[in-house]
C-alpha positions in Angstrom: 117.9 13.4 112.5 121.3 14.2 111.1 123.0 17.4 112.0 125.1 19.2 109.5 126.9 21.4 111.9 129.7 19.3 113.3 132.8 20.9 114.8 135.0 17.8 114.5 136.1 18.3 110.8 137.3 21.8 111.6 139.0 20.7 114.7 140.8 17.8 112.8 141.8 20.2 110.1 143.3 22.7 112.7 145.2 19.9 114.4 146.6 18.7 111.1 147.8 22.2 110.3 149.5 22.5 113.7 151.1 19.1 113.3 152.5 20.1 109.9 153.8 23.4 111.3 155.5 21.5 114.2 157.1 19.1 111.7 158.4 21.9 109.5 159.9 23.8 112.5 161.5 20.6 113.7 163.0 19.9 110.3 164.4 23.4 110.1 166.1 23.1 113.5 167.4 19.7 112.6 168.9 21.1 109.4 170.5 24.0 111.3 172.0 21.6 113.9 173.3 19.4 111.1 175.2 22.3 109.6 176.3 23.8 112.9 179.9 23.4 114.1 179.4 21.6 117.4 183.1 20.8 118.0 184.1 22.4 121.3 186.8 24.9 120.8 189.6 25.1 123.3 189.1 28.2 125.5 192.3 30.1 126.3 192.6 31.2 129.8 193.5 34.8 130.4 196.9 33.8 131.9 197.8 31.9 128.7 196.8 34.9 126.6 198.9 37.4 128.5 202.0 35.1 128.5 202.1 35.4 124.7 203.1 39.1 125.1 201.2 40.8 122.2 197.8 41.1 123.9 199.3 42.0 127.2 201.5 44.8 125.8 198.5 46.2 123.9 196.4 46.2 127.1 199.2 48.0 129.0 199.4 50.5 126.2 195.7 51.2 126.4 195.7 51.6 130.2 198.6 54.1 129.9 196.7 56.0 127.3 193.6 56.3 129.5 195.7 57.2 132.5 197.4 60.0 130.6 194.0 61.2 129.5 192.8 61.1 133.1 195.7 63.1 134.3 195.3 66.9 133.9 197.1 68.8 131.3 197.0 72.6 130.8 194.0 73.6 128.8 191.9 70.5 129.8 188.3 71.0 130.9 187.3 68.9 133.9 183.6 68.7 134.9 182.9 67.0 138.1 179.9 64.7 138.3 177.9 63.7 141.3 177.3 60.0 142.0 173.6 60.3 141.3 173.9 62.7 138.4 172.5 61.4 135.1 172.3 64.7 133.3 174.5 67.8 132.8 173.5 70.7 135.0 173.2 74.1 133.4 176.5 75.2 135.0 178.2 72.3 133.4 176.7 73.1 130.0 177.8 76.8 130.4 181.3 75.7 131.4 181.6 73.5 128.3 180.3 76.2 126.0 182.6 78.9 127.4 185.6 76.5 127.1 184.7 75.7 123.5 184.5 79.4 122.7 188.0 79.9 123.9 189.4 77.1 121.7 191.3 78.0 118.5 190.0 77.1 115.1 193.1 75.4 114.1 193.6 71.9 112.6 192.7 69.8 115.7 190.3 67.5 117.4 188.7 67.0 120.8 189.0 64.0 123.1 186.0 63.6 125.3 186.1 61.1 128.2 183.5 60.3 130.8 185.3 58.6 133.8 183.0 57.0 136.4 183.9 55.5 139.7 182.7 51.9 140.0 180.8 51.8 143.2 179.1 48.6 144.4 175.6 50.2 144.6 175.2 50.3 140.9 175.5 47.5 138.3 177.9 47.7 135.4 175.0 48.2 133.0 173.7 51.2 135.0 177.2 52.8 135.0 177.7 52.3 131.3 174.2 53.7 130.6 175.0 56.7 132.8 178.3 57.1 130.9 176.6 57.0 127.5 173.9 59.5 128.5 176.5 62.0 129.8 178.6 61.5 126.7 175.7 62.2 124.4 174.8 65.3 126.4 178.3 66.6 125.9 178.0 65.9 122.2 174.8 68.0 122.1 176.7 70.9 123.7 179.3 70.6 121.0 176.7 70.6 118.3 175.0 73.7 119.8 178.4 75.4 119.6 178.7 74.5 115.9 181.6 72.0 116.4 181.6 69.2 113.8 181.0 65.9 115.5 183.6 64.3 113.3 186.2 66.3 115.3 185.3 64.5 118.5 186.9 61.3 119.6 185.2 59.2 122.3 187.7 58.1 124.9 185.3 56.6 127.5 187.1 54.3 129.9 185.4 51.4 131.6 184.2 52.4 135.1 186.8 51.4 137.7 187.5 52.1 141.4 190.6 54.2 140.4 188.7 57.0 138.7 186.5 59.7 140.2 183.4 60.9 138.5 184.5 63.4 135.9 184.1 64.5 132.3 187.4 65.3 130.7 187.6 67.3 127.4 191.0 67.9 125.8 191.9 69.7 122.6 194.6 68.1 120.6 196.3 69.4 117.5 196.3 67.1 114.5 199.6 65.9 113.2 200.3 67.1 109.7 
């Protein structure tokens, strides 16, 4: 009475294959760790970085640039955004389109900024997502008005408590 249908040989073969796969993966991780640079690098504190002067002066320069962009100049288009607004309303689209129609066809470019107020009800990721969605909707309005996207500079600032919810579009003349 011998049976020819035993499951044990197949089970042993499967376990052998799994053991070999485990050994191969373990060897790959060991090789990666052997080549990895595991020496801890000294972490500079922000205070040490700003005392050097070069990084601090650059950050101040960037903040002044965003502040100048946030302040109104003649000819700027300002579109106010509600706190819960994730899309441009038809009035906003019409305002951007009519503003674009009034712009000269000279040698210039556009600076588009979406400034958002950092409230504590929304996470940073949510605010950045909202900022990106609104920016791309502005780009679609530009594209519908046959403005080359290469003429548009993204000047989005990080959401902070100093800014209110606005989209700012400015036309700048190129130098040269």
